N, C-alpha and C positions, 0 to 999 in steps of 0.2 A: 504493499500499500504506499510506503514511503517513496519508492521508486516511481509509482504512478503519479503521486503528487508533484514530485520533482520534475517529471516529464511535462505535466500539465503546466508548470510554471516556467518551463523552458530552461531549466537549470542543467548545465552540463554534468553536475554531480550525479544526475540520474543514470547516465550510462556507466560511470565508474562504479556506482553501487551495484548495478545489474551485473557488470563484469565480475565483481567479487562474489556475487551470489552464484553466478554460473560456475566459476572456478571451484568454489566450495561445494556446490551442489553436485557436480559431476563426480566428486569423491565421496559423497554421502552414502551411507549404507541403506537409507530409506528409499525404496523404489520411487515413491511419488515425488520426493525431493529431486531425485535424478531426472525424472520426467520433466518437472518444472524447469530445471536447469537447461535441459536440451531445447525445450520450446522457447525459452527466453534467449538462448543463444541464437536461435533462428531469427527472433525478432531483432536483435541487435545487428545481426549480419544484414538483414533486409534494409534496415534503417540506415546503415552506413554504406550501402551500395556494394557489399561483398556478396554477390549473387551465387557464385559457386559454393561458397561456404553455407549460405542460407539454404540452398537446395539440399545439401548434405544434412544439415541439422533438422530441417523440416521432415525429411524422410526418416531419420533416426528417431526423432520424437514420436512420429506416428507409429512406427514399428514397436517401439518400447511401450508406448501408451496402450496399444492393442494387447501387448503381451501381459501387462499388469492390469488390464481392464479399467483403465482410467476413464471415468464417465464422460469427460468433456473432450476426449481426444479428437473426435471427428470435427467438432466445432472449431477447435484450435487449429487443426490441420487445414481445414477449408479456408479460414480467415488468413492464415499466414501464406498459404500457397497463392491465394487471391492477391495479396499485396505484392508478392514476388512476381507473379505473372503480369500484373499491371505494369510494373517497371520494365518488364521484358516485352510489353506490347502483346501479351498472349493470354489475357484474362478470359477471352472468349472460349478458351479451351475448357473452362470450368462450367460452361453452360450445360453440357451433357452430364457432367458429374452432378451438378445441382439437380437436374431432372431425374437422375437415376437413383441417387442416394442423398436426399435432402438432409443437410444438418438439422439437428433437432431444434436449434434456436431460431430457425428462419420461419417466422410466421408468414401468412399470406402477404402482408404489407412489405415485410422484409424481402420476400422472394421477388415481388414486383420491383422493389428498389434495386436489388442486385441485378436483375435482368435488364432493367433500364440502364444501369450503369455500364454493363457489358456492351449493349448496343451503342451507347453514347461513345464509348472508347473505340468502337469499330466505325464510327461515323455513320451509323445506320439511322438517318434522320426520321423516316416514317415510323420505324419501330419505337423510337424514343417518344415521338409525338403520341403514338397510340398508348404507350404505357404511362405517360406523364399525367393523364387526367386525374385519377384518384390520388396519385402520389402528391400532386401539387395542391390538392385540396386539404392536405394535412394542416391543422392548426399547430404551429410550432410551440405555442405556449401550452397546448394541451397534451403534448407528447409525454407519455409516462416516463418519469425520471428514473431510468435504469442505466446500467453501464452501456447500453446500446443506444440511448437517446441522442447523445451528441454525434456519434458516427452516423446515425440515420439522418440527422439534420444536414450533415455535410453532403450526403447524397442528394437530398432534396435541393440543396443550394446549387449543386452542380447541374442538376437537370433543369431547374428553373432558369438558371443563367443561360444554359445552352439553347433552350427553346424560346428564350426571351419573353417569358410570362411575367410581365411587370408586377402584377398583383402579388403573385407568389414570391417574387424577388423581394418586394418590399416587406412582406410578412417575415420571411426568414432572415432578412437583413436586420430588421428591428429586433428579432429574437436573439440573434447572435452578437449584436453590437455590445451589449453589457459584458460579453465574454471575450472581448478583444484580446488577442495575444495568448489565449489559453491553448495549450497543446491538446490535440484530440487523441485520446488513448483508448484503444480497443480492449475492454475487459481489464484483467490484471497484467498489463504490459504484454499483451498478446501481439499488439501491433501499434505502430505510430502512424497516424493519418494526417500529419501536418498540423499547422496551427489554424485556429479560427480565422485569423487575419487573412490567410490565403483565400478562404471561402468568401469572406467579406469583400475582398478585392474583386472576385469574380462577379458577385452580386452588384457591387457599386458600378462596375463597368457596364453591366447589363442595364443598369438604371441611368446610364448617361451621366455618371458622376466621376469623371476622369481624375480629378484631384484627389477624391476620397479613395479611388481604386489604387492610385499611385502610393498614397500613404499606407494603406493596408498591406499592399504587396511589399513595400520597403520594410515594414515592421516584420512581416512573415519571413522575408529573406534573412533579416538579421537573426531571428530566432533559429531558423533552420541551420544557418551557418554556425551559430553558437553551439548547437547540439551535434554538429557533425552529420546531420541528416542529408547526405549528399543527393539522393534521388529527389528529395523535396527542395533542395537548393536549385536543382535543374528546373523542376516544375515552376517554382515561384519566380526564378530568374527569367524564365521564358515569358511568363505572364507579365512581369514588370516591364520587360523589354518591349512587349507588344504595346503597352501603354505609352512608353517613352517614344516609340517609333511613330506614334500617331500625331506627335507635335514636332514641327520643324526645329524648335529650339533645343529639343532633347534627342534628336534623331541620332547623333553621333554616339551619345551615351547608351542609347538603346541598342545600336549595332554592337558596341563593344560588350554589353551585357549578354546579348543573344549569343555572340561567339563564345564567351566564357562558359555559358550554359551548355553549348553544343560540345565543347571540348571535355567538360566534366562528364557529360553523358557518354561520350565515346570512351573515355578512360575506364568507366565503371561497367561498360557494356549495357547501357540502358537504351531502350527504344526511344528515339527522339520524339515520336508522336504519341507516347503513352498518355492516356488520360484524355487526349483530344480536347483540351480546354482553351487553346489559343486560337488566334484568328486564322491560321492556316488550315484548321480543321473545318470540314464542310458544315456541320450543324450550326455552329456559332460564328462562322466566318463571314464571307462577303454575302451581303443580303440586299435585295431590292424587291420588297414585297408590299402589297397594299392591304390595309385593313380599313374598309369603309372609305372615309374621306382623308385618311392619313397614310403616308408611305413611311415604312421603316427602312432606312438605308444604312448599310454597314460596309466599310471598306478599310482594310489595314487597321482593323480593330478599333475604329472610331465609328460610333453609331449615332445617327441623327434621325429626326423625324420631320416630315415636310408635308404641307397640304397638297392634296391631289391636284393634278393638272394633266391635260391630254399629252403634253410633252413627256411627262414621266411615264405614261402608259406606252408611248412610242419607244422610249428608251428600254423599258422592261421587255417589250416584244423583241427588240434587237438583241438584248442580252440573252434571251431564251434561244436564240438561233445564231450563235457566233459563226462568223464567216459566210453566212448566207446573205445573198442580195435580196432584199424585200422591197417590192414596189411601194412607193409612197402612198398610192391609192389603197394598197392593202392595209397600211397603217391607219389611214383615215377610216376605213371600214371597220377596223378593229378597235376603235377608240372606246366603244362600249364594253366589249368583251375582253379586250387585251390579247386576242388570238388572231393574228393576221390570216386573211383568207383571200382567195382569188376573187377579183372583182371585174366587172365589165367596164372597160375604160371608154367605151364608145357611146355611152348613154347620153352625154351632153350634146345638145343640138347645135351648139355653136363652138364645138371643140376645135383646138388647134394644137398641132405637135410641132414644137420649135426645133431649131437645129440642134440645140444642146440635148434635148430629150431623144432626138433621133440618134445622135452619136452614142448616147448611153445605152439605148436599145441594142444598137448594132455591136457595141463593145461586149455587152453581155452575151449576145448571140455567138460572137466569136469565141468567148471564153467557154461557153457551153459546148461548142464544136470541139474544142481542144479536150474538154473533160470527157466528152463522149468517145473521142478517139483513144484517149488514155485508158478509159474503162474497158473498151473493147480489146485493146492490146494486152490488158492485164486480166482478161477473162473474168470481168466483174459485171455480170449481167444486171444485177440490181441497180448499181450506180449508173450504168449505161441507160437503163430504162428511165431513171429519174431525170437524167440530163436531157434525154430525148423528149420526154414529156414537157419539161419546162421550155426547151428550145422551140418545140412545135407551138406551144401556147403563145410564147413571145412573138414568134414569127407571124402567127395569125393576128395578134393584136397590132403588130406594126403594119401589116398589110392592110388591115381594116382602117387604120388611122391615116394611111397615105393614099393619095390618088395616083393616077398614071404617072409614070416617070419618077415616082418617089416624092411627089410634091404633097404638101399638107392639104388635106381635104376639108378640115373644119377650122373654125375659129373658137377660141375660149375653151380649149381642151381641158377635160376633167383631170387628166394626168398632170398637166402643168399647174392647175390649181392645187392639186394634192401636194406636188413637189414644194410649192411655195409655203403651203400651210404647215406641212410637217417640218420643213427646214426652220421656219419661224418658231414653232412651238418647242422643238428640241433646243433651239438656241436659247429661248427664254428660260426653259427649265434648267439648262446648264448654268445660266447666270444666277438663278435662285440657289442651286446646289453649291455654287462657288462661294456664296456668302457664308455657308455653314460647314462645308466640307471641301476646302480647296483642292486637296489631293485627289479626291474622287472626281471632281470637275475636270482636273487636268488629265486624269486617266481617260475619262470619257471623251474629251475633246480630241485626244490623240488617237482614239480607237474607233470613234463613230464617224462614218461618212454619210453625208446627206446628199440628196439629189433626187432624180426620178427613181433611182434605186438607192436604198439606204442599207447600211450594214454596220455590224460591230465586229471589228477584226483587230483584237489586241496583238501586240508583238509577241506576247507569251500567253498561253492558255490561262484563263481565270475562271474559277468555278463560282457560280452564283446560286444562292438560294432564293427562289422566286415565289 
């Protein structure tokens, strides 16, 4: 109990006291004391990032615990192996184990929490969303005060932050705030789950409180370094770096911290993406989604909200189809649904197709001819069929819009009106984004092309949650 209290207080003496207990316990004649020493040696090894040693002690503790019929052996083994596998990016392997031989302490809520955590770490957004409903309805102030209550709240915190449920984030943040800087210890030093400040940082960032997030992460990093909890210094260093990188004034500091965390992870053999709690992971990463009259937009770990506009819907449609040329008229038609669809461009009685639109049509047709030839030469019938279908459709539209000799047949072309409208409203939306998220605006200006055909073609692939 003394070691638990010292860990909760972030006192380095906790590990030295546990080391002495392990040394004495491994020589003790009492079987249960020896078992406790083996399992706590496993905990210390995981916490310090000595993963091969941790694997050995976890296996030895399980075998010896089974031999002496230790009542809690399965629960301890499952928890410690879960902590180790998270650091290795392999906690998903325990899903089958959980389903086949569920540890006794995992009640239905705990099972849901564990399963959501595994899917979160695998970046499986739909599964996390499906499992998060009941989990995020938990009243953190009503959670039964047991050894498992604080670890459970940390799972709820991670899930709430990942799926950006602001109501749940606020509830858990308010519940954890009085416990700032407290180490989260699983049972009697079975596992160390980081400090509450780390989870408060995740929640503050999800609540668009970057200054608070930075302060929480800085405190957590200091505690983890003081305890020698290297996997947690990697996790918190990575999260703090993501906050620093979101602001130009601290970008250099953020890059240095991120590199330091990466080097530490490499030295201890830790999976760089374990836990999936930073911006590079898909669930809580780049986001461009609408909820009613408000858009939530996240890029490089900075999240903002902005009032709905047609230009934002146009941008979202382009982000959903990177590299694809989408006709401006399709974006106009999609303004209500957000899903571009083929439209009839010859409906305007006074249409005109100008020289610029004509050149863009023909450039796209030439590109499709090349794509068709390449698909056929590489024996890719599906890609060839798609290219041929789009080429034939565009050729028909162009022929319909032009008279004999390729001269414009109509005045006031709907295509031209669409081009002007979409270009103007995307430009206006980028101006609005620039006021609250300059880096995202810069990225979008560099990556979006407007005209008769519009596209989103970043220099490097970028994943978006839409």
